[in-house]
N, C-alpha and C positions, 0 to 999 in steps of 0.2 A: 502495500495500499505509501509505503514513503516512496520510495522507488518511482509508485506512476506519480507521486504530483510533485513529483520535483520533477519528475521529464513533463509537466502538464506545466507548470510554470517553467519552465528551462525553455519551450515552444510558444507561450504564449507573450512571453519577454521580447525571446531571438525575434516573432514575428513587429510589436508592435518596435524595435527598431531596425529592424525595416523597410514596416512603413513610415518610419522618418528618415531615410536613410533616400524617400524613393521622393519622396513628397518635398525636401529638400529638394529633388534634383525638377521637379515639378511643379511648383509652387511663381507668378509671376514675378514679382517680389520680391524687396527684402523683409521689410515688417511680417508676410505672411513666412517666409519662410523660415523669421523669427518663431515664433508660433508653434510653427513645425520643430524645430529645432527647442524649440524647450520644453512640450509635454509631451510631445511622440517617448524622449527616450525615457523622459524619468520616471513613466508611468513600468515602460520597458526596459531598467536597472530597477528598480525595484519590483521591481518580479524577480528580475534574477537572484537580486543579493536575497530575497523572499526563498529560492527553492534552493542560495547555497547552507540558506540559516535550516533547513529542514533538512536538507543532505545529512546535513552534519551533525548538526541537536547537541552541540555541542556552547555551555555556556558562552567562551571566550569569538565560539563565530559566531552566536548569533545577536553576540553584543556588534561585534562589530558591524553585523552585516545592518544591524536598527543602527547604530552611529551612522554608515556611507548612508545608508537609506533614509535619514534624516538631513543629512548637512545634502546630499543632492535636491531632495526637493524645495529644501531653502537658500539652495541658493543657481538652482538653473532659470527659473520663471526669473528672477529680482535679472538678473543677470541679460538674458533676453531683453526686457523692462530699457531695464539703466541701453541700452548698445543701441534695440529701437529707440527714442527720444534723444540720443542723441545723434544718432540718424535723423531722424528729422526735421532738429534743428539748424542739423547744413542742412536741408530743401534735399534730402535723399528722394531722385521722385517718386510717389507715390502709383503701384498700374493703375495703368489709363479703365479698368473699370471696376476704381475702390469709390459707392457709393456714396458713403457716410465722410467726414472728415471732421469726424469731433474736439481735437486738441486747435486746430486750424488760429479760431479767437485769442483761445487763449495764450498760441506762440506768437502770432502778431503782436501780442499784446506788449510782452516779451522784448519782442523784438524794440519795444517803442520803445520803450522803458529804457531799456538798452542802445537805445542814438540816445536820448537824453538822460543825460542831472540831472533833473537842477534838485 
């Protein structure tokens, strides 16, 4: 039973990582690629680390897997958000099919503040 659960977790983790790599190639602009690169591999790595914890079942391996998964969950989305925000403010072009740009007004206001340092 333990081997089956390990195999299932590893398989699903590998599928999510594979989907992320395909998404990086298929997405049209930096912002959608960052979304794919932050969300999907985080889940895939979490599943792979869970498989490792289930397979080895020692306190040391389980704690290392949990700490590593927590680190990935806390840092990957935040890093992608910061990269996307920096890219937006240096005017990396959005995809032509982008419908809503919720950051435009606050970005323009921030640029005006930076031009006029009263």
